[in-house]
C-alpha positions in Angstrom: -152.4 51.9 47.0 -151.4 55.6 47.1 -148.3 57.4 48.1 -148.3 60.2 50.8 -149.3 63.6 49.4 -145.9 65.0 50.5 -143.6 64.5 47.5 -140.4 65.6 49.2 -137.5 63.1 48.5 -137.3 61.0 51.8 -133.5 60.8 51.3 -133.3 64.5 52.2 -135.0 63.9 55.5 -133.1 63.3 58.8 -133.0 59.8 60.3 -135.8 60.3 62.9 -138.2 61.6 60.3 -137.4 58.8 57.9 -138.2 56.3 60.6 -141.7 57.8 61.0 -142.6 58.5 57.4 -140.2 56.5 55.1 -141.7 54.0 52.7 -145.3 54.7 53.7 -148.0 53.5 51.3 -151.6 54.3 51.9 -154.7 52.4 50.7 -157.8 54.1 49.4 -158.9 54.7 53.0 -155.9 57.1 53.6 -155.2 55.6 57.0 -152.7 57.4 59.3 -151.1 54.2 60.7 -149.5 51.9 58.2 -152.0 49.3 56.9 -151.6 45.6 57.8 -152.1 43.4 54.8 -152.7 39.9 56.1 -153.1 38.2 52.7 -151.4 35.4 50.9 -152.2 36.3 47.3 -153.5 39.1 45.1 -156.2 39.3 42.4 -155.7 40.4 38.8 -158.3 42.0 36.6 -157.4 39.8 33.6 -155.2 36.8 32.9 -153.0 39.0 30.8 -152.4 41.2 33.9 -151.2 38.1 35.8 -148.9 37.2 32.9 -147.4 40.7 32.7 -146.8 40.8 36.5 -145.1 37.4 36.5 -142.9 38.5 33.7 -142.0 41.7 35.5 -143.5 43.8 32.8 -146.2 45.3 35.2 -145.6 46.4 38.8 -147.6 44.8 41.5 -147.8 42.1 44.1 -148.0 38.4 43.2 -147.7 36.3 46.3 -146.8 37.3 49.9 -143.8 34.8 49.9 -142.4 37.1 47.2 -143.5 40.5 48.5 -146.2 42.1 50.5 -147.3 45.7 50.9 -146.7 45.9 54.6 -143.3 44.0 54.4 -142.4 46.3 51.5 -143.0 49.4 53.6 -140.7 48.0 56.3 -138.0 47.2 53.8 -138.1 50.6 52.2 -138.0 52.3 55.6 -135.0 50.3 56.7 -133.2 51.0 53.4 -133.8 54.7 53.8 -132.5 54.5 57.4 -129.4 52.5 56.4 -128.6 54.5 53.3 -129.0 51.3 51.3 -130.1 50.9 47.7 -132.4 48.0 48.7 -133.5 45.8 51.6 -135.1 42.4 52.0 -136.8 41.3 55.2 -136.6 37.8 56.6 -138.3 35.7 59.3 -135.4 36.0 61.7 -132.0 37.5 62.1 -130.4 34.1 61.5 -132.4 33.8 58.2 -130.9 37.1 57.2 -127.3 36.0 58.0 -127.7 32.6 56.3 -129.2 34.1 53.1 -126.7 37.0 53.0 -123.9 34.4 53.0 -125.4 31.5 51.0 -126.7 33.9 48.3 -123.1 34.8 47.4 -121.4 31.4 47.8 -121.2 28.2 45.8 -119.2 25.0 46.0 -115.5 25.8 45.7 -115.8 29.2 47.2 -114.1 30.4 50.4 -115.3 32.6 53.2 -113.2 34.4 55.9 -115.0 35.3 59.1 -114.1 36.8 62.4 -113.7 34.3 65.1 -115.9 36.2 67.6 -119.4 35.4 66.4 -122.7 34.5 67.9 -123.0 30.7 68.3 -125.6 30.2 65.5 -123.5 32.4 63.1 -120.5 30.2 63.9 -122.6 27.1 63.1 -123.4 28.6 59.6 -119.8 29.4 58.9 -118.1 26.4 60.4 -120.6 23.6 59.8 -123.4 24.5 57.4 -121.4 26.1 54.6 -118.7 23.4 54.4 -121.5 20.8 53.8 -122.1 22.6 50.5 -118.4 22.7 49.5 -117.6 26.2 50.9 -114.3 26.4 52.8 -114.2 28.6 55.8 -111.4 30.3 57.7 -111.8 32.0 61.1 -109.5 34.8 62.1 -109.1 37.3 64.9 -111.3 40.1 63.8 -109.2 42.9 65.1 -106.0 41.6 63.4 -105.8 43.0 59.8 -102.8 40.9 59.0 -104.9 37.8 59.9 -107.5 38.8 57.4 -104.9 39.4 54.7 -103.2 36.0 55.4 -106.5 34.1 55.3 -107.5 35.3 51.8 -107.3 32.9 48.9 -108.0 33.2 45.2 -111.3 31.5 46.0 -112.3 34.0 48.7 -115.7 35.4 47.8 -116.8 37.2 51.0 -116.0 38.1 54.6 -118.2 38.2 57.6 -118.0 39.9 61.0 -120.1 41.3 63.8 -119.1 44.5 65.5 -119.4 45.0 68.4 -119.1 41.3 69.0 -121.3 39.0 71.1 -120.8 38.9 74.0 -117.3 40.5 74.6 -118.1 43.7 72.7 -114.9 43.6 70.7 -114.9 46.3 68.0 -113.6 45.5 64.5 -112.4 48.2 62.1 -115.0 47.8 59.5 -113.5 50.2 57.0 -110.1 48.5 57.2 -111.4 45.0 56.8 -113.6 46.1 53.9 -110.5 47.5 52.2 -108.6 44.3 52.6 -111.4 42.2 51.2 -112.1 44.6 48.3 -108.5 44.5 47.2 -108.9 40.7 46.8 -112.2 41.1 44.9 -114.3 39.9 47.8 -117.3 41.4 49.6 -117.9 42.2 53.3 -121.1 41.3 55.2 -121.5 42.9 58.6 -123.9 41.9 61.4 -124.8 45.2 62.9 -127.4 44.0 65.5 -125.5 45.0 68.6 -124.8 48.6 67.4 -128.2 49.0 65.9 -128.8 51.2 62.8 -128.8 54.3 65.1 -125.2 54.0 66.3 -123.3 52.5 63.3 -123.6 52.5 59.5 -121.5 49.7 58.0 -122.4 50.5 54.4 -121.0 54.0 54.8 -117.8 52.4 56.2 -117.3 50.2 53.1 -119.3 47.1 53.8 -121.2 45.6 50.9 -124.1 44.1 53.0 -125.4 44.7 56.5 -127.7 42.3 58.3 -129.9 42.7 61.4 -131.8 40.6 63.8 -134.7 43.0 63.8 -135.9 41.0 66.8 -133.4 43.1 68.8 -133.5 47.0 68.9 -135.6 47.3 65.8 -138.6 45.7 67.4 -137.1 46.4 70.8 -140.0 45.4 72.9 -139.7 41.6 73.0 -142.7 40.8 70.7 -141.7 39.6 67.3 -138.9 37.8 65.3 -137.5 39.3 62.1 -134.4 40.0 60.1 -133.3 42.3 57.3 -130.6 42.3 54.7 -129.4 45.6 53.2 -127.1 46.5 50.4 -126.9 48.1 47.0 -129.7 47.4 44.5 -127.2 45.3 42.5 -126.0 43.3 45.5 -129.6 42.5 46.5 -130.7 41.7 43.0 -127.7 39.5 42.2 -127.4 37.6 45.5 -130.5 37.9 47.7 -133.7 38.6 45.8 -134.2 35.3 44.0 -132.9 33.1 46.8 -135.5 34.6 49.2 -138.2 34.3 46.6 -137.5 30.7 45.9 -136.7 29.4 49.4 -139.2 31.3 51.4 -137.7 32.6 54.7 -140.1 35.6 54.4 -141.2 38.0 57.2 -144.8 37.8 58.1 -146.9 40.9 57.4 -147.9 41.2 61.0 -144.3 41.2 62.2 -143.4 43.7 59.6 -146.3 46.0 60.8 -145.1 45.7 64.4 -141.6 46.6 63.4 -142.8 49.6 61.3 -144.4 51.0 64.4 -141.3 50.2 66.5 -139.0 52.1 64.0 -140.9 55.3 64.9 -139.4 55.3 68.4 -136.1 53.6 67.6 -134.0 56.8 67.9 -135.5 57.7 71.3 -135.1 54.2 72.7 -131.5 53.6 71.6 -130.4 57.1 72.7 -131.8 56.5 76.2 -130.4 53.0 76.4 -127.0 54.2 75.3 -126.9 56.9 78.0 -127.9 54.5 80.6 -125.4 51.8 79.5 -122.6 54.3 79.8 -123.5 55.2 83.4 -123.9 51.5 84.3 -120.6 50.6 82.8 -118.9 53.3 84.9 -120.6 52.0 88.0 -119.6 48.4 87.3 -116.0 49.3 86.6 -115.7 50.7 90.1 -117.5 47.9 92.0 -115.1 45.7 94.1 -116.9 42.5 93.1 -116.4 43.1 89.4 -113.1 42.0 87.9 -113.6 43.5 84.4 -116.0 45.7 82.7 -116.2 45.9 78.8 -118.0 48.8 77.2 -117.0 50.4 73.8 -117.8 53.9 75.1 -115.2 53.7 77.9 -111.6 54.9 77.6 -110.3 51.6 78.8 -111.9 49.6 76.0 -109.2 47.9 73.9 -110.6 49.3 70.7 -111.8 52.6 72.0 -110.3 54.6 69.1 -112.0 52.4 66.5 -115.3 52.6 68.3 -115.1 56.4 68.5 -114.3 56.5 64.8 -117.2 54.3 63.5 -119.9 54.4 66.3 -121.8 57.4 67.5 -122.2 55.9 71.0 -121.0 53.1 73.2 -124.0 51.0 72.6 -126.8 49.5 74.8 -124.9 46.4 76.1 -122.3 46.0 78.8 -120.3 42.9 79.6 -118.7 42.4 82.9 -116.8 39.6 84.8 -117.9 38.9 88.3 -115.1 37.9 90.6 -115.2 34.2 91.3 -116.8 32.3 88.4 -120.0 30.7 87.3 -121.5 30.2 90.8 -120.9 33.9 91.7 -122.2 35.1 88.3 -125.4 33.0 88.8 -125.8 34.4 92.3 -125.7 38.0 91.0 -128.1 37.3 88.1 -130.5 35.5 90.5 -130.4 38.3 93.0 -131.6 40.9 90.6 -135.1 42.2 91.1 -135.6 44.5 88.0 -133.2 43.0 85.5 -134.6 39.8 84.0 -132.7 36.7 83.0 -133.0 36.2 79.3 -130.7 35.7 76.3 -132.5 38.3 74.2 -131.2 41.9 73.9 -132.1 45.3 72.7 -135.3 45.2 74.6 -137.2 47.9 76.5 -136.7 45.8 79.6 -133.1 45.2 80.9 -132.0 41.7 80.5 -129.0 39.7 81.6 -127.5 36.4 80.5 -124.6 34.1 81.2 -123.0 33.5 77.8 -121.0 30.5 78.8 -124.1 28.5 79.6 -126.5 30.1 77.0 -125.6 31.9 73.8 -122.2 30.3 73.6 -122.7 27.0 75.4 -122.2 25.0 72.2 -118.6 26.2 71.9 -115.7 24.1 73.4 -114.1 25.5 76.5 -111.0 26.4 74.6 -113.0 28.3 72.0 -114.7 30.3 74.7 -111.4 31.0 76.4 -109.9 32.2 73.1 -112.8 34.6 72.8 -112.5 35.9 76.3 -115.7 34.4 77.5 -115.1 33.5 81.2 -117.2 31.6 83.6 -117.9 34.7 85.5 -119.0 36.8 82.5 -122.5 38.3 82.3 -123.9 40.2 79.4 -126.3 43.0 80.3 -128.7 44.5 77.8 -129.8 47.9 79.2 -133.4 48.8 78.8 -135.6 51.8 79.4 -136.0 51.7 83.1 -134.7 54.6 85.3 -130.9 54.2 85.3 -130.7 54.8 89.0 -133.1 51.9 89.7 -130.9 49.7 87.5 -127.7 50.7 89.3 -129.3 50.1 92.7 -130.5 46.7 91.5 -127.0 45.7 90.3 -125.4 47.2 93.4 -127.5 45.1 95.8 -127.0 41.9 93.8 -123.2 42.4 93.7 -123.1 43.4 97.4 -124.8 40.2 98.3 -121.7 38.4 97.2 -119.7 40.2 99.9 -122.3 39.3 102.5 -122.1 35.6 101.5 -118.3 35.6 101.7 -118.4 37.3 105.1 -121.0 34.7 106.4 -118.8 31.9 105.0 -115.8 33.2 106.9 
């Protein structure tokens, strides 16, 4: 393997350039596109070379469950983008979340987590970790006093997502990090909704950031993946050996797809962010919408925090259709461009009904506490022409008025 002839320190480059060139390794063929190394293992010239490599005395690859050249390029590029000392890729976003938490925790430890989490993340915190003797406390993420009150001598880490899924609540990452650090605990932030283009949790004080790379990072509905980022010490102490021994590794093919996707990430997210802002304004004025939630709007409850820590409002909009589940279903079913899917961050606009999909495992009272009503829809804005999307939403929402008039 050879490095690019350009020896400029990639850390001095701007984000868009890093996402095209960062971490690139070229084979002896000097390919322009990153090489895809679909291999399980690697050969050694001599037995002594294998021994030295396993001891860590000689650099090189051993086995693709441990590391792979294509996966390594993806990890290095993500670390450059995030401003992290190191990164480790995983097979999915949930593998990244689980490893980031379990890598730090042992029986007798305690975790504090924001209550507003994706359903699978809640499962890890509320059900999986306690099976191994880790106590968990859920708090209102926006309430700093709740974080302070929940901390115990055994508290090892905190976990939050911001903006949250699906209500787009924004948590003050810097303030929560300060509370946890004073107690000697770390902070893990799930940054999937904001994407690495709009928010940088490590710069805000978080110790670890995790992504479902399935979302904006791939961004085209093709592959699953996840990534964990932090300082070199954090990754070495908590993540590296856990992934190496337990095996939730990212496939080289998926890493290659995501490497190519990173080249267009700034363009895609910027366009989706602009479109989402326009759509949020449209929805806020529609008579059949009871509530619109978008971090970029002045009426968002945490607008000041969003403006402080995000460079845009994001690519997702949540809105409450007047009526309830039946009316929300009717709107989603009437859409002709926007697809019904629980995925997000895709080039295609997608809509889902959180009560019956991503958060269906929660009890009704839990959903109510999170503000997830039966009429709520979560819209992930894609790359279509924004005027086409607004027209599609308009006709679907107006159909509700027509049905009401016919019923009367």
